[in-house]
Structures are given as C-alpha cells and as structure tokens.
Jmol script that loads the backbone (N, CA, C; Angstrom):
load data "model"
ATOM      1  N   MET A   1      90.266  15.023 201.065  1.00  0.00           N
ATOM      2  CA  MET A   1      91.487  15.683 201.472  1.00  0.00           C
ATOM      3  C   MET A   1      92.125  14.905 202.627  1.00  0.00           C
ATOM      4  N   GLU A   2      93.418  14.770 202.570  1.00  0.00           N
ATOM      5  CA  GLU A   2      94.158  14.059 203.609  1.00  0.00           C
ATOM      6  C   GLU A   2      94.129  14.863 204.912  1.00  0.00           C
ATOM      7  N   HIS A   3      93.997  14.175 206.047  1.00  0.00           N
ATOM      8  CA  HIS A   3      93.946  14.828 207.345  1.00  0.00           C
ATOM      9  C   HIS A   3      95.355  14.892 207.934  1.00  0.00           C
ATOM     10  N   PHE A   4      95.725  16.065 208.430  1.00  0.00           N
ATOM     11  CA  PHE A   4      97.022  16.251 209.055  1.00  0.00           C
ATOM     12  C   PHE A   4      96.836  16.643 210.507  1.00  0.00           C
ATOM     13  N   ASN A   5      97.683  16.118 211.384  1.00  0.00           N
ATOM     14  CA  ASN A   5      97.743  16.584 212.755  1.00  0.00           C
ATOM     15  C   ASN A   5      98.832  17.652 212.780  1.00  0.00           C
ATOM     16  N   LEU A   6      98.426  18.906 212.876  1.00  0.00           N
ATOM     17  CA  LEU A   6      99.372  20.013 212.763  1.00  0.00           C
ATOM     18  C   LEU A   6     100.484  19.946 213.801  1.00  0.00           C
ATOM     19  N   GLN A   7     100.130  19.644 215.048  1.00  0.00           N
ATOM     20  CA  GLN A   7     101.157  19.602 216.090  1.00  0.00           C
ATOM     21  C   GLN A   7     102.168  18.497 215.815  1.00  0.00           C
ATOM     22  N   ASP A   8     101.728  17.363 215.307  1.00  0.00           N
ATOM     23  CA  ASP A   8     102.659  16.281 214.962  1.00  0.00           C
ATOM     24  C   ASP A   8     103.618  16.713 213.858  1.00  0.00           C
ATOM     25  N   ILE A   9     103.086  17.402 212.856  1.00  0.00           N
ATOM     26  CA  ILE A   9     103.933  17.868 211.756  1.00  0.00           C
ATOM     27  C   ILE A   9     104.984  18.838 212.273  1.00  0.00           C
ATOM     28  N   ILE A  10     104.550  19.838 213.037  1.00  0.00           N
ATOM     29  CA  ILE A  10     105.486  20.833 213.585  1.00  0.00           C
ATOM     30  C   ILE A  10     106.521  20.158 214.474  1.00  0.00           C
ATOM     31  N   SER A  11     106.086  19.238 215.309  1.00  0.00           N
ATOM     32  CA  SER A  11     107.013  18.539 216.207  1.00  0.00           C
ATOM     33  C   SER A  11     108.066  17.764 215.423  1.00  0.00           C
ATOM     34  N   GLN A  12     107.652  17.107 214.344  1.00  0.00           N
ATOM     35  CA  GLN A  12     108.607  16.358 213.521  1.00  0.00           C
ATOM     36  C   GLN A  12     109.620  17.281 212.858  1.00  0.00           C
ATOM     37  N   VAL A  13     109.148  18.411 212.329  1.00  0.00           N
ATOM     38  CA  VAL A  13     110.066  19.372 211.696  1.00  0.00           C
ATOM     39  C   VAL A  13     111.030  19.933 212.730  1.00  0.00           C
ATOM     40  N   HIS A  14     110.523  20.292 213.896  1.00  0.00           N
ATOM     41  CA  HIS A  14     111.387  20.847 214.937  1.00  0.00           C
ATOM     42  C   HIS A  14     112.366  19.808 215.480  1.00  0.00           C
ATOM     43  N   GLU A  15     111.949  18.572 215.563  1.00  0.00           N
ATOM     44  CA  GLU A  15     112.877  17.521 216.000  1.00  0.00           C
ATOM     45  C   GLU A  15     113.997  17.342 214.982  1.00  0.00           C
ATOM     46  N   ARG A  16     113.647  17.321 213.708  1.00  0.00           N
ATOM     47  CA  ARG A  16     114.659  17.185 212.644  1.00  0.00           C
ATOM     48  C   ARG A  16     115.615  18.382 212.691  1.00  0.00           C
ATOM     49  N   TRP A  17     115.062  19.584 212.885  1.00  0.00           N
ATOM     50  CA  TRP A  17     115.866  20.803 212.962  1.00  0.00           C
ATOM     51  C   TRP A  17     116.808  20.735 214.168  1.00  0.00           C
ATOM     52  N   SER A  18     116.275  20.351 215.316  1.00  0.00           N
ATOM     53  CA  SER A  18     117.068  20.277 216.548  1.00  0.00           C
ATOM     54  C   SER A  18     118.206  19.277 216.437  1.00  0.00           C
ATOM     55  N   ASN A  19     117.942  18.157 215.779  1.00  0.00           N
ATOM     56  CA  ASN A  19     118.977  17.128 215.624  1.00  0.00           C
ATOM     57  C   ASN A  19     120.142  17.611 214.773  1.00  0.00           C
ATOM     58  N   CYS A  20     119.902  18.569 213.898  1.00  0.00           N
ATOM     59  CA  CYS A  20     120.979  19.151 213.085  1.00  0.00           C
ATOM     60  C   CYS A  20     121.644  20.331 213.790  1.00  0.00           C
ATOM     61  N   PHE A  21     120.935  20.913 214.763  1.00  0.00           N
ATOM     62  CA  PHE A  21     121.440  22.091 215.468  1.00  0.00           C
ATOM     63  C   PHE A  21     122.420  21.725 216.573  1.00  0.00           C
ATOM     64  N   THR A  22     122.159  20.615 217.260  1.00  0.00           N
ATOM     65  CA  THR A  22     123.063  20.182 218.328  1.00  0.00           C
ATOM     66  C   THR A  22     123.370  18.702 218.167  1.00  0.00           C
ATOM     67  N   PRO A  23     124.603  18.362 217.795  1.00  0.00           N
ATOM     68  CA  PRO A  23     125.685  19.287 217.475  1.00  0.00           C
ATOM     69  C   PRO A  23     125.447  19.970 216.132  1.00  0.00           C
ATOM     70  N   LEU A  24     125.958  21.186 216.001  1.00  0.00           N
ATOM     71  CA  LEU A  24     125.696  22.027 214.838  1.00  0.00           C
ATOM     72  C   LEU A  24     126.276  21.418 213.562  1.00  0.00           C
ATOM     73  N   ASN A  25     125.384  21.215 212.594  1.00  0.00           N
ATOM     74  CA  ASN A  25     125.756  20.698 211.282  1.00  0.00           C
ATOM     75  C   ASN A  25     125.121  21.625 210.235  1.00  0.00           C
ATOM     76  N   PRO A  26     125.841  22.693 209.828  1.00  0.00           N
ATOM     77  CA  PRO A  26     125.255  23.688 208.929  1.00  0.00           C
ATOM     78  C   PRO A  26     124.707  23.121 207.619  1.00  0.00           C
ATOM     79  N   LYS A  27     125.389  22.170 207.031  1.00  0.00           N
ATOM     80  CA  LYS A  27     124.919  21.607 205.762  1.00  0.00           C
ATOM     81  C   LYS A  27     123.593  20.870 205.974  1.00  0.00           C
ATOM     82  N   ALA A  28     123.496  20.083 207.025  1.00  0.00           N
ATOM     83  CA  ALA A  28     122.249  19.370 207.331  1.00  0.00           C
ATOM     84  C   ALA A  28     121.156  20.360 207.719  1.00  0.00           C
ATOM     85  N   MET A  29     121.519  21.441 208.441  1.00  0.00           N
ATOM     86  CA  MET A  29     120.528  22.455 208.814  1.00  0.00           C
ATOM     87  C   MET A  29     119.858  23.020 207.568  1.00  0.00           C
ATOM     88  N   ALA A  30     120.650  23.347 206.559  1.00  0.00           N
ATOM     89  CA  ALA A  30     120.119  23.960 205.339  1.00  0.00           C
ATOM     90  C   ALA A  30     119.128  23.045 204.628  1.00  0.00           C
ATOM     91  N   GLN A  31     119.266  21.739 204.807  1.00  0.00           N
ATOM     92  CA  GLN A  31     118.366  20.792 204.152  1.00  0.00           C
ATOM     93  C   GLN A  31     116.964  20.788 204.764  1.00  0.00           C
ATOM     94  N   ASN A  32     116.785  21.472 205.884  1.00  0.00           N
ATOM     95  CA  ASN A  32     115.455  21.614 206.492  1.00  0.00           C
ATOM     96  C   ASN A  32     114.621  22.696 205.810  1.00  0.00           C
ATOM     97  N   TYR A  33     115.238  23.436 204.905  1.00  0.00           N
ATOM     98  CA  TYR A  33     114.619  24.592 204.276  1.00  0.00           C
ATOM     99  C   TYR A  33     114.377  24.333 202.787  1.00  0.00           C
ATOM    100  N   THR A  34     113.385  25.031 202.217  1.00  0.00           N
ATOM    101  CA  THR A  34     113.156  24.956 200.776  1.00  0.00           C
ATOM    102  C   THR A  34     114.331  25.622 200.060  1.00  0.00           C
ATOM    103  N   GLU A  35     114.469  25.336 198.782  1.00  0.00           N
ATOM    104  CA  GLU A  35     115.555  25.926 197.981  1.00  0.00           C
ATOM    105  C   GLU A  35     115.521  27.450 198.015  1.00  0.00           C
ATOM    106  N   ASP A  36     114.328  28.038 198.078  1.00  0.00           N
ATOM    107  CA  ASP A  36     114.189  29.492 198.030  1.00  0.00           C
ATOM    108  C   ASP A  36     113.756  30.093 199.373  1.00  0.00           C
ATOM    109  N   ALA A  37     114.020  29.382 200.447  1.00  0.00           N
ATOM    110  CA  ALA A  37     113.596  29.824 201.787  1.00  0.00           C
ATOM    111  C   ALA A  37     114.278  31.127 202.191  1.00  0.00           C
ATOM    112  N   VAL A  38     113.645  31.800 203.144  1.00  0.00           N
ATOM    113  CA  VAL A  38     114.230  32.996 203.743  1.00  0.00           C
ATOM    114  C   VAL A  38     114.364  32.766 205.245  1.00  0.00           C
ATOM    115  N   LEU A  39     115.507  33.171 205.786  1.00  0.00           N
ATOM    116  CA  LEU A  39     115.759  33.058 207.219  1.00  0.00           C
ATOM    117  C   LEU A  39     116.118  34.446 207.753  1.00  0.00           C
ATOM    118  N   PHE A  40     115.251  34.966 208.627  1.00  0.00           N
ATOM    119  CA  PHE A  40     115.544  36.197 209.353  1.00  0.00           C
ATOM    120  C   PHE A  40     115.969  35.757 210.739  1.00  0.00           C
ATOM    121  N   GLY A  41     117.248  35.536 210.914  1.00  0.00           N
ATOM    122  CA  GLY A  41     117.763  35.061 212.199  1.00  0.00           C
ATOM    123  C   GLY A  41     118.285  36.216 213.028  1.00  0.00           C
ATOM    124  N   SER A  42     119.323  35.921 213.797  1.00  0.00           N
ATOM    125  CA  SER A  42     119.888  36.929 214.691  1.00  0.00           C
ATOM    126  C   SER A  42     120.869  37.846 213.974  1.00  0.00           C
ATOM    127  N   ALA A  43     121.139  37.584 212.708  1.00  0.00           N
ATOM    128  CA  ALA A  43     122.064  38.412 211.924  1.00  0.00           C
ATOM    129  C   ALA A  43     121.290  39.121 210.811  1.00  0.00           C
ATOM    130  N   ILE A  44     121.832  40.244 210.386  1.00  0.00           N
ATOM    131  CA  ILE A  44     121.224  41.012 209.302  1.00  0.00           C
ATOM    132  C   ILE A  44     122.196  40.956 208.135  1.00  0.00           C
ATOM    133  N   PRO A  45     121.795  40.861 206.933  1.00  0.00           N
ATOM    134  CA  PRO A  45     120.450  40.889 206.359  1.00  0.00           C
ATOM    135  C   PRO A  45     119.801  39.515 206.397  1.00  0.00           C
ATOM    136  N   PRO A  46     118.618  39.378 205.791  1.00  0.00           N
ATOM    137  CA  PRO A  46     118.022  38.039 205.711  1.00  0.00           C
ATOM    138  C   PRO A  46     118.866  37.144 204.818  1.00  0.00           C
ATOM    139  N   PHE A  47     118.797  35.862 205.079  1.00  0.00           N
ATOM    140  CA  PHE A  47     119.532  34.865 204.297  1.00  0.00           C
ATOM    141  C   PHE A  47     118.512  34.148 203.422  1.00  0.00           C
ATOM    142  N   ILE A  48     118.718  34.202 202.106  1.00  0.00           N
ATOM    143  CA  ILE A  48     117.752  33.657 201.164  1.00  0.00           C
ATOM    144  C   ILE A  48     118.380  32.527 200.370  1.00  0.00           C
ATOM    145  N   GLY A  49     117.725  31.367 200.401  1.00  0.00           N
ATOM    146  CA  GLY A  49     118.199  30.181 199.703  1.00  0.00           C
ATOM    147  C   GLY A  49     119.024  29.279 200.604  1.00  0.00           C
ATOM    148  N   ARG A  50     119.078  27.996 200.244  1.00  0.00           N
ATOM    149  CA  ARG A  50     119.773  27.022 201.098  1.00  0.00           C
ATOM    150  C   ARG A  50     121.244  27.341 201.297  1.00  0.00           C
ATOM    151  N   GLU A  51     121.921  27.782 200.242  1.00  0.00           N
ATOM    152  CA  GLU A  51     123.346  28.078 200.360  1.00  0.00           C
ATOM    153  C   GLU A  51     123.589  29.215 201.353  1.00  0.00           C
ATOM    154  N   ALA A  52     122.788  30.260 201.263  1.00  0.00           N
ATOM    155  CA  ALA A  52     122.919  31.384 202.195  1.00  0.00           C
ATOM    156  C   ALA A  52     122.555  30.962 203.613  1.00  0.00           C
ATOM    157  N   ILE A  53     121.526  30.141 203.745  1.00  0.00           N
ATOM    158  CA  ILE A  53     121.124  29.656 205.069  1.00  0.00           C
ATOM    159  C   ILE A  53     122.226  28.804 205.681  1.00  0.00           C
ATOM    160  N   GLN A  54     122.860  27.973 204.870  1.00  0.00           N
ATOM    161  CA  GLN A  54     123.993  27.189 205.369  1.00  0.00           C
ATOM    162  C   GLN A  54     125.090  28.127 205.879  1.00  0.00           C
ATOM    163  N   SER A  55     125.377  29.217 205.148  1.00  0.00           N
ATOM    164  CA  SER A  55     126.418  30.157 205.579  1.00  0.00           C
ATOM    165  C   SER A  55     126.035  30.830 206.899  1.00  0.00           C
ATOM    166  N   TYR A  56     124.734  31.093 207.108  1.00  0.00           N
ATOM    167  CA  TYR A  56     124.283  31.659 208.383  1.00  0.00           C
ATOM    168  C   TYR A  56     124.671  30.726 209.533  1.00  0.00           C
ATOM    169  N   PHE A  57     124.351  29.443 209.381  1.00  0.00           N
ATOM    170  CA  PHE A  57     124.645  28.498 210.460  1.00  0.00           C
ATOM    171  C   PHE A  57     126.148  28.261 210.616  1.00  0.00           C
ATOM    172  N   GLU A  58     126.905  28.419 209.540  1.00  0.00           N
ATOM    173  CA  GLU A  58     128.368  28.290 209.634  1.00  0.00           C
ATOM    174  C   GLU A  58     128.971  29.419 210.460  1.00  0.00           C
ATOM    175  N   GLN A  59     128.280  30.547 210.554  1.00  0.00           N
ATOM    176  CA  GLN A  59     128.776  31.703 211.309  1.00  0.00           C
ATOM    177  C   GLN A  59     128.499  31.593 212.809  1.00  0.00           C
ATOM    178  N   LEU A  60     127.642  30.694 213.211  1.00  0.00           N
ATOM    179  CA  LEU A  60     127.323  30.563 214.641  1.00  0.00           C
ATOM    180  C   LEU A  60     128.516  29.976 215.389  1.00  0.00           C
ATOM    181  N   PRO A  61     128.720  30.407 216.625  1.00  0.00           N
ATOM    182  CA  PRO A  61     129.853  29.893 217.413  1.00  0.00           C
ATOM    183  C   PRO A  61     129.722  28.383 217.655  1.00  0.00           C
ATOM    184  N   LYS A  62     130.746  27.647 217.353  1.00  0.00           N
ATOM    185  CA  LYS A  62     130.757  26.191 217.546  1.00  0.00           C
ATOM    186  C   LYS A  62     130.756  25.867 219.042  1.00  0.00           C
ATOM    187  N   GLY A  63     129.917  24.937 219.453  1.00  0.00           N
ATOM    188  CA  GLY A  63     129.896  24.463 220.829  1.00  0.00           C
ATOM    189  C   GLY A  63     129.149  25.338 221.813  1.00  0.00           C
ATOM    190  N   LEU A  64     128.639  26.485 221.370  1.00  0.00           N
ATOM    191  CA  LEU A  64     127.921  27.377 222.290  1.00  0.00           C
ATOM    192  C   LEU A  64     126.547  26.816 222.640  1.00  0.00           C
ATOM    193  N   TYR A  65     125.824  26.364 221.631  1.00  0.00           N
ATOM    194  CA  TYR A  65     124.453  25.897 221.829  1.00  0.00           C
ATOM    195  C   TYR A  65     124.436  24.410 222.153  1.00  0.00           C
ATOM    196  N   ILE A  66     123.699  24.065 223.203  1.00  0.00           N
ATOM    197  CA  ILE A  66     123.645  22.666 223.637  1.00  0.00           C
ATOM    198  C   ILE A  66     122.249  22.071 223.526  1.00  0.00           C
ATOM    199  N   GLY A  67     121.327  22.848 222.986  1.00  0.00           N
ATOM    200  CA  GLY A  67     119.974  22.346 222.801  1.00  0.00           C
ATOM    201  C   GLY A  67     119.020  23.469 222.457  1.00  0.00           C
ATOM    202  N   VAL A  68     117.822  23.064 222.036  1.00  0.00           N
ATOM    203  CA  VAL A  68     116.783  24.037 221.737  1.00  0.00           C
ATOM    204  C   VAL A  68     115.444  23.415 222.089  1.00  0.00           C
ATOM    205  N   GLU A  69     114.559  24.220 222.658  1.00  0.00           N
ATOM    206  CA  GLU A  69     113.213  23.775 223.016  1.00  0.00           C
ATOM    207  C   GLU A  69     112.210  24.680 222.312  1.00  0.00           C
ATOM    208  N   PHE A  70     111.341  24.083 221.502  1.00  0.00           N
ATOM    209  CA  PHE A  70     110.315  24.835 220.778  1.00  0.00           C
ATOM    210  C   PHE A  70     108.972  24.700 221.490  1.00  0.00           C
ATOM    211  N   VAL A  71     108.191  25.779 221.485  1.00  0.00           N
ATOM    212  CA  VAL A  71     106.810  25.749 221.947  1.00  0.00           C
ATOM    213  C   VAL A  71     105.967  26.373 220.839  1.00  0.00           C
ATOM    214  N   SER A  72     105.089  25.572 220.265  1.00  0.00           N
ATOM    215  CA  SER A  72     104.186  26.060 219.225  1.00  0.00           C
ATOM    216  C   SER A  72     102.937  26.612 219.894  1.00  0.00           C
ATOM    217  N   GLU A  73     102.711  27.897 219.737  1.00  0.00           N
ATOM    218  CA  GLU A  73     101.584  28.538 220.408  1.00  0.00           C
ATOM    219  C   GLU A  73     100.370  28.702 219.507  1.00  0.00           C
ATOM    220  N   HIS A  74     100.592  28.814 218.207  1.00  0.00           N
ATOM    221  CA  HIS A  74      99.474  28.992 217.283  1.00  0.00           C
ATOM    222  C   HIS A  74      99.816  28.340 215.947  1.00  0.00           C
ATOM    223  N   LEU A  75      98.977  27.441 215.496  1.00  0.00           N
ATOM    224  CA  LEU A  75      99.180  26.718 214.240  1.00  0.00           C
ATOM    225  C   LEU A  75      97.975  26.930 213.340  1.00  0.00           C
ATOM    226  N   VAL A  76      98.247  27.188 212.055  1.00  0.00           N
ATOM    227  CA  VAL A  76      97.174  27.357 211.089  1.00  0.00           C
ATOM    228  C   VAL A  76      97.570  26.645 209.803  1.00  0.00           C
ATOM    229  N   MET A  77      96.668  25.792 209.302  1.00  0.00           N
ATOM    230  CA  MET A  77      96.893  25.199 207.992  1.00  0.00           C
ATOM    231  C   MET A  77      96.284  26.161 206.980  1.00  0.00           C
ATOM    232  N   LEU A  78      97.144  26.868 206.262  1.00  0.00           N
ATOM    233  CA  LEU A  78      96.694  27.886 205.323  1.00  0.00           C
ATOM    234  C   LEU A  78      96.130  27.256 204.049  1.00  0.00           C
ATOM    235  N   THR A  79      96.788  26.211 203.583  1.00  0.00           N
ATOM    236  CA  THR A  79      96.327  25.397 202.460  1.00  0.00           C
ATOM    237  C   THR A  79      96.741  23.972 202.791  1.00  0.00           C
ATOM    238  N   PRO A  80      96.327  22.982 202.017  1.00  0.00           N
ATOM    239  CA  PRO A  80      96.732  21.608 202.339  1.00  0.00           C
ATOM    240  C   PRO A  80      98.238  21.368 202.359  1.00  0.00           C
ATOM    241  N   ASP A  81      99.013  22.288 201.761  1.00  0.00           N
ATOM    242  CA  ASP A  81     100.466  22.093 201.757  1.00  0.00           C
ATOM    243  C   ASP A  81     101.240  23.282 202.335  1.00  0.00           C
ATOM    244  N   VAL A  82     100.559  24.118 203.144  1.00  0.00           N
ATOM    245  CA  VAL A  82     101.226  25.258 203.785  1.00  0.00           C
ATOM    246  C   VAL A  82     100.696  25.408 205.213  1.00  0.00           C
ATOM    247  N   ILE A  83     101.629  25.464 206.173  1.00  0.00           N
ATOM    248  CA  ILE A  83     101.288  25.629 207.590  1.00  0.00           C
ATOM    249  C   ILE A  83     102.034  26.839 208.139  1.00  0.00           C
ATOM    250  N   SER A  84     101.340  27.642 208.939  1.00  0.00           N
ATOM    251  CA  SER A  84     101.950  28.751 209.653  1.00  0.00           C
ATOM    252  C   SER A  84     102.050  28.380 211.126  1.00  0.00           C
ATOM    253  N   MET A  85     103.215  28.629 211.720  1.00  0.00           N
ATOM    254  CA  MET A  85     103.434  28.351 213.138  1.00  0.00           C
ATOM    255  C   MET A  85     104.036  29.579 213.794  1.00  0.00           C
ATOM    256  N   ALA A  86     103.450  29.998 214.892  1.00  0.00           N
ATOM    257  CA  ALA A  86     104.020  31.061 215.717  1.00  0.00           C
ATOM    258  C   ALA A  86     104.221  30.496 217.110  1.00  0.00           C
ATOM    259  N   GLY A  87     105.359  30.782 217.694  1.00  0.00           N
ATOM    260  CA  GLY A  87     105.638  30.262 219.023  1.00  0.00           C
ATOM    261  C   GLY A  87     106.908  30.859 219.590  1.00  0.00           C
ATOM    262  N   THR A  88     107.565  30.065 220.414  1.00  0.00           N
ATOM    263  CA  THR A  88     108.814  30.494 221.037  1.00  0.00           C
ATOM    264  C   THR A  88     109.849  29.391 220.918  1.00  0.00           C
ATOM    265  N   ALA A  89     111.097  29.810 221.065  1.00  0.00           N
ATOM    266  CA  ALA A  89     112.200  28.855 221.102  1.00  0.00           C
ATOM    267  C   ALA A  89     113.150  29.286 222.208  1.00  0.00           C
ATOM    268  N   LYS A  90     113.618  28.315 222.950  1.00  0.00           N
ATOM    269  CA  LYS A  90     114.601  28.573 223.999  1.00  0.00           C
ATOM    270  C   LYS A  90     115.886  27.851 223.593  1.00  0.00           C
ATOM    271  N   PHE A  91     116.926  28.649 223.301  1.00  0.00           N
ATOM    272  CA  PHE A  91     118.216  28.091 222.908  1.00  0.00           C
ATOM    273  C   PHE A  91     119.072  27.940 224.158  1.00  0.00           C
ATOM    274  N   LEU A  92     119.398  26.710 224.484  1.00  0.00           N
ATOM    275  CA  LEU A  92     120.210  26.415 225.659  1.00  0.00           C
ATOM    276  C   LEU A  92     121.669  26.605 225.277  1.00  0.00           C
ATOM    277  N   ARG A  93     122.396  27.365 226.123  1.00  0.00           N
ATOM    278  CA  ARG A  93     123.774  27.718 225.795  1.00  0.00           C
ATOM    279  C   ARG A  93     124.724  27.261 226.892  1.00  0.00           C
ATOM    280  N   HIS A  94     125.878  26.793 226.461  1.00  0.00           N
ATOM    281  CA  HIS A  94     126.915  26.316 227.378  1.00  0.00           C
ATOM    282  C   HIS A  94     127.384  27.469 228.271  1.00  0.00           C
ATOM    283  N   GLN A  95     127.222  27.301 229.567  1.00  0.00           N
ATOM    284  CA  GLN A  95     127.674  28.232 230.599  1.00  0.00           C
ATOM    285  C   GLN A  95     127.081  29.643 230.475  1.00  0.00           C
ATOM    286  N   LEU A  96     125.921  29.766 229.810  1.00  0.00           N
ATOM    287  CA  LEU A  96     125.221  31.041 229.699  1.00  0.00           C
ATOM    288  C   LEU A  96     123.737  30.817 229.931  1.00  0.00           C
ATOM    289  N   ASN A  97     123.020  31.883 230.257  1.00  0.00           N
ATOM    290  CA  ASN A  97     121.568  31.777 230.366  1.00  0.00           C
ATOM    291  C   ASN A  97     120.980  31.443 229.002  1.00  0.00           C
ATOM    292  N   PRO A  98     119.852  30.745 228.985  1.00  0.00           N
ATOM    293  CA  PRO A  98     119.211  30.440 227.701  1.00  0.00           C
ATOM    294  C   PRO A  98     118.825  31.725 226.959  1.00  0.00           C
ATOM    295  N   LEU A  99     118.813  31.633 225.652  1.00  0.00           N
ATOM    296  CA  LEU A  99     118.364  32.712 224.788  1.00  0.00           C
ATOM    297  C   LEU A  99     116.946  32.379 224.353  1.00  0.00           C
ATOM    298  N   GLU A 100     115.981  33.219 224.746  1.00  0.00           N
ATOM    299  CA  GLU A 100     114.583  32.966 224.398  1.00  0.00           C
ATOM    300  C   GLU A 100     114.139  33.944 223.329  1.00  0.00           C
ATOM    301  N   VAL A 101     113.502  33.406 222.280  1.00  0.00           N
ATOM    302  CA  VAL A 101     113.053  34.217 221.148  1.00  0.00           C
ATOM    303  C   VAL A 101     111.636  33.832 220.755  1.00  0.00           C
ATOM    304  N   ARG A 102     110.980  34.776 220.078  1.00  0.00           N
ATOM    305  CA  ARG A 102     109.725  34.461 219.404  1.00  0.00           C
ATOM    306  C   ARG A 102     110.112  33.929 218.030  1.00  0.00           C
ATOM    307  N   ILE A 103     109.336  32.981 217.519  1.00  0.00           N
ATOM    308  CA  ILE A 103     109.691  32.364 216.253  1.00  0.00           C
ATOM    309  C   ILE A 103     108.445  32.137 215.408  1.00  0.00           C
ATOM    310  N   THR A 104     108.598  32.366 214.116  1.00  0.00           N
ATOM    311  CA  THR A 104     107.534  32.089 213.165  1.00  0.00           C
ATOM    312  C   THR A 104     108.117  31.231 212.051  1.00  0.00           C
ATOM    313  N   HIS A 105     107.430  30.159 211.750  1.00  0.00           N
ATOM    314  CA  HIS A 105     107.804  29.295 210.626  1.00  0.00           C
ATOM    315  C   HIS A 105     106.622  29.177 209.671  1.00  0.00           C
ATOM    316  N   ILE A 106     106.914  29.237 208.399  1.00  0.00           N
ATOM    317  CA  ILE A 106     105.966  28.847 207.367  1.00  0.00           C
ATOM    318  C   ILE A 106     106.529  27.562 206.775  1.00  0.00           C
ATOM    319  N   LEU A 107     105.747  26.507 206.856  1.00  0.00           N
ATOM    320  CA  LEU A 107     106.170  25.200 206.333  1.00  0.00           C
ATOM    321  C   LEU A 107     105.430  24.911 205.043  1.00  0.00           C
ATOM    322  N   VAL A 108     106.119  24.258 204.117  1.00  0.00           N
ATOM    323  CA  VAL A 108     105.480  23.819 202.881  1.00  0.00           C
ATOM    324  C   VAL A 108     105.771  22.339 202.674  1.00  0.00           C
ATOM    325  N   LEU A 109     104.798  21.665 202.101  1.00  0.00           N
ATOM    326  CA  LEU A 109     104.923  20.241 201.806  1.00  0.00           C
ATOM    327  C   LEU A 109     105.455  20.091 200.387  1.00  0.00           C
ATOM    328  N   GLN A 110     106.623  19.455 200.272  1.00  0.00           N
ATOM    329  CA  GLN A 110     107.235  19.199 198.969  1.00  0.00           C
ATOM    330  C   GLN A 110     107.689  17.753 198.933  1.00  0.00           C
ATOM    331  N   GLU A 111     107.241  17.039 197.926  1.00  0.00           N
ATOM    332  CA  GLU A 111     107.633  15.635 197.750  1.00  0.00           C
ATOM    333  C   GLU A 111     107.419  14.829 199.039  1.00  0.00           C
ATOM    334  N   ARG A 112     106.244  15.019 199.660  1.00  0.00           N
ATOM    335  CA  ARG A 112     105.796  14.279 200.842  1.00  0.00           C
ATOM    336  C   ARG A 112     106.629  14.559 202.100  1.00  0.00           C
ATOM    337  N   GLN A 113     107.355  15.687 202.116  1.00  0.00           N
ATOM    338  CA  GLN A 113     108.115  16.082 203.299  1.00  0.00           C
ATOM    339  C   GLN A 113     107.891  17.573 203.542  1.00  0.00           C
ATOM    340  N   TRP A 114     107.801  17.948 204.829  1.00  0.00           N
ATOM    341  CA  TRP A 114     107.602  19.342 205.208  1.00  0.00           C
ATOM    342  C   TRP A 114     108.952  20.043 205.350  1.00  0.00           C
ATOM    343  N   PHE A 115     109.040  21.238 204.748  1.00  0.00           N
ATOM    344  CA  PHE A 115     110.248  22.054 204.808  1.00  0.00           C
ATOM    345  C   PHE A 115     109.891  23.451 205.288  1.00  0.00           C
ATOM    346  N   ILE A 116     110.871  24.152 205.820  1.00  0.00           N
ATOM    347  CA  ILE A 116     110.684  25.535 206.254  1.00  0.00           C
ATOM    348  C   ILE A 116     110.900  26.438 205.039  1.00  0.00           C
ATOM    349  N   ALA A 117     109.896  27.253 204.721  1.00  0.00           N
ATOM    350  CA  ALA A 117     110.010  28.210 203.620  1.00  0.00           C
ATOM    351  C   ALA A 117     110.333  29.606 204.148  1.00  0.00           C
ATOM    352  N   SER A 118     109.918  29.882 205.374  1.00  0.00           N
ATOM    353  CA  SER A 118     110.189  31.165 205.998  1.00  0.00           C
ATOM    354  C   SER A 118     110.442  30.940 207.480  1.00  0.00           C
ATOM    355  N   HIS A 119     111.499  31.549 207.985  1.00  0.00           N
ATOM    356  CA  HIS A 119     111.928  31.386 209.380  1.00  0.00           C
ATOM    357  C   HIS A 119     112.267  32.785 209.886  1.00  0.00           C
ATOM    358  N   HIS A 120     111.556  33.216 210.913  1.00  0.00           N
ATOM    359  CA  HIS A 120     111.794  34.543 211.480  1.00  0.00           C
ATOM    360  C   HIS A 120     111.885  34.434 212.989  1.00  0.00           C
ATOM    361  N   VAL A 121     112.880  35.069 213.578  1.00  0.00           N
ATOM    362  CA  VAL A 121     112.987  35.134 215.038  1.00  0.00           C
ATOM    363  C   VAL A 121     113.123  36.590 215.458  1.00  0.00           C
ATOM    364  N   SER A 122     112.635  36.887 216.653  1.00  0.00           N
ATOM    365  CA  SER A 122     112.798  38.208 217.246  1.00  0.00           C
ATOM    366  C   SER A 122     112.931  38.025 218.761  1.00  0.00           C
ATOM    367  N   PRO A 123     113.543  39.009 219.422  1.00  0.00           N
ATOM    368  CA  PRO A 123     113.742  38.876 220.867  1.00  0.00           C
ATOM    369  C   PRO A 123     112.414  38.710 221.601  1.00  0.00           C
ATOM    370  N   LYS A 124     112.452  37.930 222.651  1.00  0.00           N
ATOM    371  CA  LYS A 124     111.257  37.725 223.475  1.00  0.00           C
ATOM    372  C   LYS A 124     111.305  38.685 224.660  1.00  0.00           C
ATOM    373  N   VAL A 125     111.244  39.967 224.323  1.00  0.00           N
ATOM    374  CA  VAL A 125     111.231  41.013 225.334  1.00  0.00           C
ATOM    375  C   VAL A 125     110.127  41.992 224.980  1.00  0.00           C
ATOM    376  N   ILE A 126     109.619  42.657 225.980  1.00  0.00           N
ATOM    377  CA  ILE A 126     108.598  43.673 225.749  1.00  0.00           C
ATOM    378  C   ILE A 126     109.317  44.965 225.361  1.00  0.00           C
ATOM    379  N   LEU A 127     108.942  45.507 224.228  1.00  0.00           N
ATOM    380  CA  LEU A 127     109.599  46.734 223.749  1.00  0.00           C
ATOM    381  C   LEU A 127     108.896  47.966 224.283  1.00  0.00           C
TER     382      LEU A 127
END
end "model"
wireframe off; spacefill off
backbone 0.3
color backbone group
C-alpha cells in the first residue's frame, strides 16, 4: 500500500482551495470538489454538486475576503482513498474582524488527485 503523509495532503488541498478563494474565483473553487460533493456552508440549504457549489461561491460578496488560514486538528485516513479532516478556518475579511469557523472535510482520491467530497462549517462559538 502506498504511504501518504496526511498533513501534506490536507495542506496541498487547502492551499489549492485558498488560491481560488482569494481572489475569489467561483468556477475554479468548484473544481476543488467531486462532481457529487456536498457543501454545508454559511447559507442554507446544502449545495450539492459542482454547479451548485459554484453558485454558492458566486453569492459571496466580492472583495470581502482577503485570505483564509486552515488549522487541521484531527486527520484520519478512513481508507486508502478517503481522508477525514476536522479543524478550524479563519477567514480574513477586509476592514472586519476575522470570521472563525469549525470545518470538516472529507477528501477522496480520484485520478491521482485529492478532492473535497464533503465540506461542512459551523460557528466557532460555545453554544
């Protein structure tokens, strides 16, 4: 079985994601996800599939976000081609305090590249 460095994989996916997020490129953002991915972002309902995910990112305010910082707190290789990541993300915003969220990604390996199959965020506050 091929050996994977989980943190390297997650870092590469997050770097690719970040490069499409700032400056915001919704079409490129959607390419980080599998064809049948689900995104539970800051809007309701969930967005399922690349086309819907692209529309989610098209709805975000242009120029508001100036960066994102991911922290992977727990990584698990569920199978040789599926990784679960739980952590946090800090979205840096122009002239506003950063938005901090908890984030979960399920990554799948397809055609020798890792894609996001499930993306969930929730507020990083104690309820």
